[in-house]
DSSP file (Angstrom, degrees, kcal/mol; ACC not computed):
  #  RESIDUE AA STRUCTURE BP1 BP2  ACC     N-H-->O    O-->H-N    N-H-->O    O-->H-N    TCO  KAPPA ALPHA  PHI   PSI    X-CA   Y-CA   Z-CA
    1    1 A M              0   0    0      0, 0.0     2,-0.5     0, 0.0     0, 0.0   0.000 360.0 360.0 360.0 133.5   15.2    0.7  -30.8
    2    2 A S        -     0   0    0      2,-0.0     2,-0.4    40,-0.0    40,-0.0  -0.954 360.0-158.3-118.3 129.2   17.3   -1.0  -28.1
    3    3 A L        +     0   0    0     -2,-0.5     2,-0.3    35,-0.0     0, 0.0  -0.821  14.4 178.2-100.3 143.2   16.2   -1.2  -24.5
    4    4 A S        -     0   0    0     -2,-0.4     2,-0.4    40,-0.0    39,-0.2  -0.991  11.1-165.5-143.5 154.3   18.8   -1.7  -21.8
    5    5 A C  B     -a   43   0A   0     37,-2.1    39,-2.8    -2,-0.3    40,-0.5  -0.992  11.5-145.0-141.4 127.1   18.5   -1.9  -18.0
    6    6 A T     >  -     0   0    0     -2,-0.4     4,-2.5    37,-0.2     5,-0.2  -0.404  33.2-106.1 -83.5 168.4   21.4   -1.7  -15.5
    7    7 A W  H  > S+     0   0    0      1,-0.2     4,-2.6     2,-0.2     5,-0.2   0.907 122.2  51.2 -60.4 -43.1   21.4   -3.7  -12.3
    8    8 A E  H  > S+     0   0    0      1,-0.2     4,-2.1     2,-0.2    -1,-0.2   0.910 110.6  48.2 -62.8 -42.2   20.6   -0.5  -10.3
    9    9 A E  H  > S+     0   0    0      2,-0.2     4,-2.5     1,-0.2    -1,-0.2   0.902 111.4  50.4 -64.5 -40.6   17.7    0.3  -12.5
   10   10 A F  H  X S+     0   0    0     -4,-2.5     4,-2.5     2,-0.2    -2,-0.2   0.919 109.0  50.6 -64.9 -43.3   16.3   -3.3  -12.3
   11   11 A K  H  X S+     0   0    0     -4,-2.6     4,-2.3     1,-0.2    -1,-0.2   0.906 111.4  49.3 -60.3 -40.8   16.6   -3.2   -8.5
   12   12 A R  H  X S+     0   0    0     -4,-2.1     4,-2.6     2,-0.2    -2,-0.2   0.914 110.2  50.6 -64.3 -42.6   14.6    0.1   -8.4
   13   13 A M  H  X S+     0   0    0     -4,-2.5     4,-2.4     1,-0.2    -2,-0.2   0.915 110.7  49.2 -60.6 -43.2   12.0   -1.4  -10.8
   14   14 A A  H  X S+     0   0    0     -4,-2.5     4,-2.6     2,-0.2    -1,-0.2   0.904 111.2  49.2 -64.2 -41.7   11.6   -4.4   -8.5
   15   15 A K  H  X S+     0   0    0     -4,-2.3     4,-2.3     2,-0.2    -2,-0.2   0.921 111.9  48.1 -63.5 -44.4   11.2   -2.2   -5.4
   16   16 A E  H  X S+     0   0    0     -4,-2.6     4,-2.1     2,-0.2    -2,-0.2   0.895 111.8  50.6 -63.6 -39.9    8.6   -0.1   -7.1
   17   17 A F  H  X S+     0   0    0     -4,-2.4     4,-2.2    -5,-0.2    -2,-0.2   0.946 111.5  47.4 -61.1 -49.2    6.7   -3.2   -8.2
   18   18 A R  H  < S+     0   0    0     -4,-2.6    -2,-0.2     1,-0.2    -1,-0.2   0.886 114.7  46.0 -61.3 -41.2    6.7   -4.7   -4.7
   19   19 A E  H  < S+     0   0    0     -4,-2.3    -1,-0.2     1,-0.2    -2,-0.2   0.844 118.8  40.5 -72.9 -33.2    5.6   -1.4   -3.1
   20   20 A A  H >X S+     0   0    0     -4,-2.1     3,-2.0    -5,-0.2     4,-0.6   0.736  92.5  85.1 -88.1 -23.4    2.8   -0.7   -5.6
   21   21 A A  G >< S+     0   0    0     -4,-2.2     3,-1.4     1,-0.3    -1,-0.2   0.835  80.7  61.4 -51.9 -42.5    1.5   -4.2   -6.1
   22   22 A P  G 34 S+     0   0    0      0, 0.0    -1,-0.3     0, 0.0    -2,-0.1   0.715 110.8  41.0 -61.7 -17.5   -0.9   -4.2   -3.1
   23   23 A T  G <4 S+     0   0    0     -3,-2.0    -2,-0.2    -4,-0.1     2,-0.1   0.443  93.7 107.3-107.1  -0.9   -2.9   -1.3   -4.6
   24   24 A M    <<  -     0   0    0     -3,-1.4     2,-0.1    -4,-0.6    -3,-0.0  -0.458  60.3-137.5 -81.7 148.3   -2.9   -2.4   -8.3
   25   25 A N     >  -     0   0    0     -2,-0.1     4,-2.6     1,-0.0     5,-0.2  -0.402  42.4 -89.7 -87.4 178.8   -5.9   -3.8  -10.2
   26   26 A I  H  > S+     0   0    0      1,-0.2     4,-2.5     2,-0.2     5,-0.2   0.884 126.6  48.2 -62.7 -40.5   -5.4   -6.8  -12.4
   27   27 A D  H  > S+     0   0    0      2,-0.2     4,-2.4     1,-0.2    -1,-0.2   0.921 113.4  47.1 -66.5 -42.9   -4.5   -4.8  -15.5
   28   28 A E  H  > S+     0   0    0      2,-0.2     4,-2.6     1,-0.2     5,-0.2   0.904 112.3  51.0 -63.4 -41.1   -2.0   -2.7  -13.7
   29   29 A L  H  X S+     0   0    0     -4,-2.6     4,-2.4     2,-0.2    -2,-0.2   0.933 110.7  48.0 -62.4 -47.0   -0.5   -5.7  -12.1
   30   30 A E  H  X S+     0   0    0     -4,-2.5     4,-2.3     1,-0.2    -2,-0.2   0.925 114.2  46.3 -59.6 -46.4   -0.1   -7.5  -15.5
   31   31 A N  H  X S+     0   0    0     -4,-2.4     4,-2.2     1,-0.2    -1,-0.2   0.899 112.8  48.9 -66.3 -40.7    1.5   -4.4  -17.1
   32   32 A A  H  X S+     0   0    0     -4,-2.6     4,-2.3     2,-0.2    -1,-0.2   0.885 111.0  51.3 -65.6 -37.6    3.9   -3.8  -14.2
   33   33 A W  H  X S+     0   0    0     -4,-2.4     4,-2.4    -5,-0.2    -2,-0.2   0.908 109.8  49.3 -65.4 -42.1    4.9   -7.5  -14.3
   34   34 A K  H  X S+     0   0    0     -4,-2.3     4,-2.4     2,-0.2    -2,-0.2   0.900 110.0  52.0 -63.4 -40.1    5.6   -7.3  -18.0
   35   35 A C  H  X S+     0   0    0     -4,-2.2     4,-2.1     2,-0.2    -2,-0.2   0.915 109.9  48.4 -62.5 -43.9    7.6   -4.2  -17.5
   36   36 A L  H  X S+     0   0    0     -4,-2.3     4,-2.1     1,-0.2    -1,-0.2   0.903 110.5  52.0 -63.7 -40.5    9.7   -5.9  -14.8
   37   37 A G  H  X S+     0   0    0     -4,-2.4     4,-2.7     1,-0.2    -2,-0.2   0.894 108.2  50.8 -62.5 -40.4   10.2   -8.9  -17.1
   38   38 A L  H  X S+     0   0    0     -4,-2.4     4,-1.6     2,-0.2    -1,-0.2   0.889 107.7  53.6 -64.9 -38.0   11.4   -6.6  -19.9
   39   39 A G  H  < S+     0   0    0     -4,-2.1    -2,-0.2     2,-0.2    -1,-0.2   0.920 110.8  46.9 -60.2 -43.1   13.8   -5.0  -17.5
   40   40 A Y  H >< S+     0   0    0     -4,-2.1     3,-1.5     1,-0.2    -2,-0.2   0.933 111.6  49.8 -63.8 -46.8   15.2   -8.4  -16.6
   41   41 A L  H 3< S+     0   0    0     -4,-2.7    -1,-0.2     1,-0.3    -2,-0.2   0.750 112.8  48.4 -66.1 -23.0   15.5   -9.5  -20.2
   42   42 A N  T 3< S+     0   0    0     -4,-1.6   -37,-2.1    -5,-0.2    -1,-0.3   0.061  74.0 148.4-107.5  24.7   17.3   -6.4  -21.2
   43   43 A M  B <   -a    5   0A   0     -3,-1.5   -37,-0.2   -39,-0.2    -3,-0.1  -0.408  31.3-163.4 -59.8 129.1   19.9   -6.4  -18.4
   44   44 A S  S    S+     0   0    0    -39,-2.8   -38,-0.2     1,-0.2    -1,-0.2   0.394  72.5  71.3 -97.3   2.0   23.0   -4.7  -19.8
   45   45 A E    >   -     0   0    0    -40,-0.5     3,-2.2     1,-0.1     4,-0.3  -0.821  59.6-172.2-122.0  91.5   25.4   -6.0  -17.1
   46   46 A P  G >  S+     0   0    0      0, 0.0     3,-1.6     0, 0.0     4,-0.4   0.777  81.4  67.8 -55.6 -29.4   25.9   -9.8  -17.5
   47   47 A V  G 3  S+     0   0    0      1,-0.3     3,-0.2     2,-0.1     4,-0.2   0.773 103.4  45.9 -62.9 -24.4   27.8  -10.0  -14.2
   48   48 A W  G <> S+     0   0    0     -3,-2.2     4,-2.6     1,-0.2    -1,-0.3   0.338  81.6 102.6 -98.8   5.2   24.5   -9.2  -12.4
   49   49 A Q  H <> S+     0   0    0     -3,-1.6     4,-2.1    -4,-0.3    -1,-0.2   0.890  81.5  48.6 -58.7 -43.4   22.3  -11.6  -14.3
   50   50 A H  H  > S+     0   0    0     -4,-0.4     4,-1.8    -3,-0.2    -1,-0.2   0.914 112.4  48.3 -64.8 -42.9   22.2  -14.3  -11.6
   51   51 A S  H  > S+     0   0    0     -4,-0.2     4,-2.2     1,-0.2    -2,-0.2   0.898 110.2  52.1 -63.4 -40.5   21.3  -11.7   -8.9
   52   52 A A  H  X S+     0   0    0     -4,-2.6     4,-2.7     1,-0.2    -1,-0.2   0.881 106.4  54.0 -64.0 -37.8   18.6  -10.3  -11.2
   53   53 A A  H  X S+     0   0    0     -4,-2.1     4,-2.2     2,-0.2    -1,-0.2   0.890 108.3  49.7 -63.2 -39.0   17.1  -13.8  -11.6
   54   54 A I  H  X S+     0   0    0     -4,-1.8     4,-2.2     2,-0.2    -2,-0.2   0.923 111.5  48.2 -65.3 -44.6   16.9  -14.1   -7.9
   55   55 A V  H  X S+     0   0    0     -4,-2.2     4,-2.4     1,-0.2    -2,-0.2   0.917 111.0  51.0 -62.2 -43.4   15.1  -10.8   -7.5
   56   56 A L  H  X S+     0   0    0     -4,-2.7     4,-1.2     1,-0.2    -1,-0.2   0.899 109.0  51.2 -62.3 -39.9   12.7  -11.7  -10.3
   57   57 A K  H  X S+     0   0    0     -4,-2.2     4,-0.9     1,-0.2     3,-0.2   0.905 109.6  50.5 -63.2 -41.0   11.9  -15.0   -8.6
   58   58 A M  H >X S+     0   0    0     -4,-2.2     4,-1.0     1,-0.2     3,-0.7   0.911 109.5  50.2 -62.7 -42.0   11.3  -13.1   -5.3
   59   59 A E  H 3X S+     0   0    0     -4,-2.4     4,-2.6     1,-0.2    -1,-0.2   0.708  95.7  71.5 -72.7 -18.4    8.9  -10.7   -7.1
   60   60 A T  H 3X S+     0   0    0     -4,-1.2     4,-2.9    -3,-0.2    -1,-0.2   0.896  96.9  52.2 -59.7 -38.9    7.1  -13.7   -8.6
   61   61 A R  H <X S+     0   0    0     -4,-0.9     4,-2.4    -3,-0.7    -1,-0.2   0.908 108.2  50.0 -63.2 -41.9    5.7  -14.3   -5.1
   62   62 A T  H  X S+     0   0    0     -4,-1.0     4,-2.2     2,-0.2     5,-0.2   0.936 113.0  47.0 -60.2 -47.1    4.6  -10.6   -4.9
   63   63 A Y  H  X S+     0   0    0     -4,-2.6     4,-2.7     1,-0.2    -2,-0.2   0.943 114.0  45.9 -60.6 -50.6    2.8  -11.0   -8.3
   64   64 A L  H  X S+     0   0    0     -4,-2.9     4,-2.3     1,-0.2    -1,-0.2   0.871 111.0  52.8 -65.1 -37.3    1.2  -14.3   -7.5
   65   65 A Q  H  X S+     0   0    0     -4,-2.4     4,-2.2    -5,-0.2    -1,-0.2   0.945 113.7  42.4 -63.0 -47.5    0.0  -13.1   -4.0
   66   66 A R  H  X S+     0   0    0     -4,-2.2     4,-2.4     2,-0.2    -2,-0.2   0.899 113.1  52.6 -68.0 -39.6   -1.7  -10.0   -5.5
   67   67 A E  H  X S+     0   0    0     -4,-2.7     4,-2.3    -5,-0.2    -1,-0.2   0.906 109.9  49.8 -60.9 -41.0   -3.1  -11.9   -8.4
   68   68 A N  H  X S+     0   0    0     -4,-2.3     4,-2.3     2,-0.2     5,-0.2   0.911 109.4  51.0 -63.4 -43.6   -4.6  -14.4   -6.0
   69   69 A E  H  X S+     0   0    0     -4,-2.2     4,-1.6     1,-0.2    -2,-0.2   0.911 112.4  47.0 -59.8 -42.3   -6.1  -11.6   -3.9
   70   70 A L  H  X S+     0   0    0     -4,-2.4     4,-0.9     1,-0.2    -2,-0.2   0.881 113.2  46.6 -70.1 -38.4   -7.7  -10.1   -7.0
   71   71 A T  H  < S+     0   0    0     -4,-2.3    -1,-0.2     1,-0.2    -2,-0.2   0.841 111.3  51.7 -75.3 -31.0   -9.1  -13.3   -8.3
   72   72 A E  H  < S+     0   0    0     -4,-2.3    -1,-0.2     1,-0.2    -2,-0.2   0.845 108.9  51.6 -70.0 -33.0  -10.5  -14.3   -4.9
   73   73 A A  H  <        0   0    0     -4,-1.6    -1,-0.2     1,-0.2    -2,-0.2   0.718 360.0 360.0 -75.9 -20.2  -12.3  -11.0   -4.6
   74   74 A A     <        0   0    0     -4,-0.9    -1,-0.2    -5,-0.1    -2,-0.2   0.482 360.0 360.0 -78.6 360.0  -13.9  -11.3   -8.0
């Protein structure tokens, strides 16, 4: 089985991750982060690889912020 992700699909995934993160619990956050990572690793358009890396780095902040909120509340 081969997974592939276009630049447009990856951007949509990142947007959905960013919008949903504030309401996620820790398990949902972890799974969504893994899904976004798989999208990045399976980019099928090499020309957009650098842009995807920048988007992933930006979403790292979203992930860490929400993870911090969840661990502080525990």
